[in-house]
N, C-alpha and C positions, 0 to 999 in steps of 0.2 A: 157424620164424622168425614164422609166422604169429601164434601167441602172445605173442609176446612183443610185439609191434604193437598188441594189441586195449589193454592194460591203459595204454601208454601214450598209446593217444589218448584214451582217458576223463580221464585224469589233465591233459590240454593241456585238457580241455573246462573243468576245476574251477577251474586254474589261471587262466583268460580271465576268473573276476569276478572284481572287485574288491570289496573290502569297506570299506564307506563308509557316513558319515552324514552327515546334512544338517543346517545350522543355520539355524533360527526366522530368513525374510527380514527386513529391515529396511522400514519402509515410510515413505515418502517423501510426505505427503500424499493416503497411504493409512492406516484407519485398523490399527492393531496385528489383532485380529481377521481382518480382512481377507488381509492378510499372510501371518498363521498358516495359517489356511484353504489359501491357497496354495502354502506349502508343505509342506501334508502333502500335499495332489497330484502336485506334484512328487515328492517319497518312492517315489509309487505308481507316477509314470509311469518312473519312475530301476528301480523293481525291473523291470516291464516289457519293457522293451529287453534282459533280459537279459546284460546288459554288466556289470551292477554286485549285490554281495550289501548292502542295505541293513538298517542298524542301526536297530529299533524308536525311535519319539520317547521312547517312557516306558521304555525299558531305558536310554535313551543317560540322560535326565534323575536316574533311581535312581543311576544310576552318578557322575557331577558330582554329585549332592545328598551321596553316600558321600564324594564327595574333599572335600567342602565347597568346590566349585567357585562360583564366582555367575556365572551368564548373564550377569546386565544389564551387568554390567562388562568383557562380554567382546564388544569393537567392532573391534580392527586383527588383523589377518593372524595377528601371532604369537601374542594371546592364541588364536585360532582354532585356531592347528598344536597351542595347548598340549592342548585341549581333544581334536583328536583323538585325540591323545596319550592322553590318560588313559581319552579310551574304547575303545581298541584297533582306531583304523580305519587304513586304508593312506592312504587320502581322504576330505575332506571337502568338505562345496559350502558358501558360502554367499552372500550376493546382496542385494537390495532388488528393491523395487516403488515406481514410481514415478508419479504423476501431473500431466502438466500440461498443462491446460484439459482438454479431451474424451481427449486420447491418454495412452494408459497405457503405460509401458515398462519392461522387467524384464532387469535383467542378473543374471549366475550365471558362478560362479567354480567351478572347479575346484583345489584345493590340496593338493598332496602331503605327506602327515606329515611325514613322515620326513628331509627339504630342505627343507620349505617351502616350493617350487618352486609357478609354477602352473603348473596343468598340462592347462587349458582355458578356452575362456571361451563364452562362450552369451550370445545379446541377444532379445530379441522386442519388437517397439512395435505398436500396436492403437489405433485410434481406435474408439471407441464405449464400452461398455457394460462394466462389471469382470468382470463374470459371462462377462464371454466370453473371459478367460484362465482360466479353470475349466473350460469346453471345448474349448477346441484351444490355447490359449499355453503351458503348463506341459507339455506333449506333444512341444509345442513345441522347449520351452526343453531337455527332456529325451534327446530327438535328437538335438540339438547337442552336449549333453555328453558323448555316445555314440559321437557319430565319424559316424552314422548317417542325416547328413541337414545340408544347408548350403542355408535356405530364402532363395528370392529376393525380394530387396524389396516385390514384388507379393505374394508369398504369407503374409508378416509383415504386412503390414499390412492386410490383409482376409482369408483365407479362410485355416482349418487345412489341416496338411500332408495331401497326398493322392496316392496313387502313378498316377493319371490325370490325365492334360491337364486345367489348369485352362479352365474355358468362358468362353466370350468375356465382358467387365465389363459389364452391364448393371442396370438399376436394378429391386430387386427391388420386389414390395406391400409390404411389410415395410420396408422402409428408405423407398419412399416415403411410406408412413403417417408414422412419426416426422419427418420434415420438410415436408414440404408436406398441406396439412388442404384439404378443401374442402367448403363446406357454404351452408346455406338459408336466408335472412334473412327474416323479417317485422316488420313497425316501425308502430305504431298512437300516434299520440300527441292530447292531446283537451288544447288552453291556453283561457286565460278570463283575459278582460280586467276590471280589477279597478276601481272608481272609479264611482257611481253614471251622473253625463254620460254615461261613455265606454263603460261596458256597456251601457247602453240603446242605445247609437250602433252600435256595433259587434259582430260578434257570428267568432268564428273557429270556420273548420271542421276539423274533425278532419284530421290528419296522417297519411297512409297510403303507407306503401314496402315496397320489397319487393326482391330483387332475391338475387346470389347470391356471394358469398364466398372468398376462399383465403386461407391462410399461411403464409409461408413462414420455416421457423425458420433463424433465423440464427445462437443460440445457445443456452443449455439453456431460458430461460424469453425470450428476445429473438424478436420475428417480424416480419415484412413485411407488411403486410395491405394488401389493396385489397378492394374493392367495386366492384359494380355495380347500382344501386340506382334504380330505377323511383317517384319521387315525386309526390305531390299534396299542394298546403297550399291555400287558400285562405279568403275572411269574405266573409259582407253588412255591409253600410255603409246604416244608415237615417239619414236627416236630411231636412231642411226644403230642399224644391228653389225653384231663381233663382226659380221662378213662387208661389210658396208653398206648394206640394203638396208630402204627405209621398212620399218618395224609397225604395226599396228596391235594393240596387246591390251583386251579386254579383259578384266576382271570384275563378276557380278558376287557380290554378297549375299547370303539368304540365313535368318536367324530367329529366333524367336525368345522376343524380350517382356520380361516379367518384373516390371520397378513395384515397390514399395515406396508407397511415398508419404508424407506428411500436407496434407493442402490447406491453407488458410484463405474464408473468403471474406472477402472486402466488400460492402453494400455500396454501392456507390448511386447516381441520379439516375429516374429513370427505372426501376426494379432490375436494372442491371447489378454485375457484379465484376469483381477482379476477384485472383487467386495467384498464392503464390507458392509454388514446389517447394520440395527437397526430401531426399531419400535416398536410396540403394536399388540397384537394376542387377537382376539375372541376365544371361544373356548365355541362349541354348544356339547356336551354329547350328545348320540342318544341311546345307550346301557351302561348298567354303574352297575355296580352292588351298594344296598344301602348302607346303613352304617352299619348296623346291618352285612351283609355278608363281610363286607371289616375290621370291630372291633374284631367278633366273629364269624367266619368261622364255627363254631360248636358250636349249642345251651349247654351252660352246663348244668350239670345234678344239680336238685333241693338240697340244706341245708337242710338236716334235721333237726330236736330238738332233742339234746337232752334226753333220756326220763331218764337216771340213771347216775350217778355223778363217773365217775372212780377217776377223777382227780376235785377236787375244789380249788379255791382263791378266799379272799375277798382282797377288796380295797375300799380306801376314796379317791375320787378325790378332788387332791391339787391343789395349784398356778402351777410348775411345769408341771404341764400336760396340762395346759389350752391354744390355741394357740390366734391369735390375733385378733379373733369374742369374746375371752371369752368361747368357748366350749370346750372339750376336742380334742385335737390334733386326727389323726384318726391315723397315728402311735403308741399312748399309747394303743389302743385296743388291737392289735397284742403283745406290751409288754406283759400284762396282759394275753393275752392267754398263752403264753411262761412260765408264772412264775406260771402257771396251771401243767408244768409238774415237775418231779424231776430231782435232779443235775445229778443224772447216768444216767437219760434219753437222758435227752441234752448232756451228755459227748458224749454219743454211739451212738446218730442221727444226721442227717443233714436235714434239713428242705431242700425237693423235691420241694414241691409246696403247695400254699396259693388261697384259694376261700376267698372269706371277701365278705358279702352283709347286709352293713350300713341301720339302722333301724329306728333311730334316735341319739339326741344328750344327749349326759351327759353335765353339769354343775361343777360349785364348789362345794365343800358339802357332793354332792351324795355318799352314798354309793354303793359299785357294788359288783357283784357277778358273778366270774366266773365261768362256768361248764364245765366239757370233758369227752366225753364217746366216745371211743374205738368202733368204726363201721365195720371196717376191718384188714387184717391188713399192721399196717407201717398205716393206716387212724384213724383219731378222728375226730369228730365233736365236735364244741363248741357253746355255746351261753355265751356272754354278756348280763348282766340285770338287774337294777336297783333293790336293793334288797328290799326295803319300798313298791314299789308298783308292784315289779314282773314284770317291762317293759323291753320289751329287747330290748338293744341298738342296738347288731347287732350279728348275725353268722357268723359263716364258718368252713371251712375243709381243712385240714394240711393231707398233703401224708410226709412219712419220711421215710430215707433209712440209 
């Protein structure tokens, strides 16, 4: 009895292996070479399950070529069944490899050659690189087709099949390096103002900056970029002061700049990349001169009130002197100051410098008195006042040459 049982057990083990052929998978948004390479790996993984006897690809191609069968014209299940009959297998595997965005999907099915029925199906989805399908994707498909495992969605999406409990999800350094880049940024910029008149008066300081940069990958070549930069800019201005002396004035601006940018990387030859930036930036100054220092680097001397009249002129505010607010236009005060000088003086002199302090408004119909007094060589002080109330409307100082 015992001797009769042993042969039956060996025979049963041999019958458990199904004779099978595998057709090259079709590629959807995946190259034919990549789909063919993945199909070759599936043949190996099916054989390793010890559930199938897999016919070699070269042998299958030779048989079909002898029968005059065109593989390129075989796209539906009926044609695939006919192929299996010509090759002489019990079952045949067909499927596809697709890519949508960064997600790769494998769909495979076993078709029974005798009846043309669907025996089993398997799917596998993975977000990452197509090379991961070679590492563990096709093994997963083979195990499903052999009925050895039914992976959970988490296993399919992130890691190869394993016989031990999966570890708690965590961001590995390799994944972090693909989606986050950190770096240090240093900048140096030199600027120059062109033009003889301006370049002699204004010298821009070199702009220095330094800080950290972080890139967060949004898509394959698209990043969200944020920086934290400490920067310094400034300039030195040379000019003639109000007193006639040469003045050198230096301004330095220190600030923290935090830009939020979108960066698009464009690969070029030699493994280098060009990138394009766009976005907004927040600037936080922490050492900056106040407005008075920027606008008035030196405090102008006080304008005195004339005590005598070397020149004088009187007028009455007319309609043409008014602006849109119906009070005297500021330019008119300067015109009235000019009118106090003689024609001979105006023909022989040119205005070099004007300082004016507006004190009150003048309106239509008011009588105006303008007084001019010489305070120094080619320097005059002026008062424009309302004649009736002796109210000062403005004081001015002019320097002539």
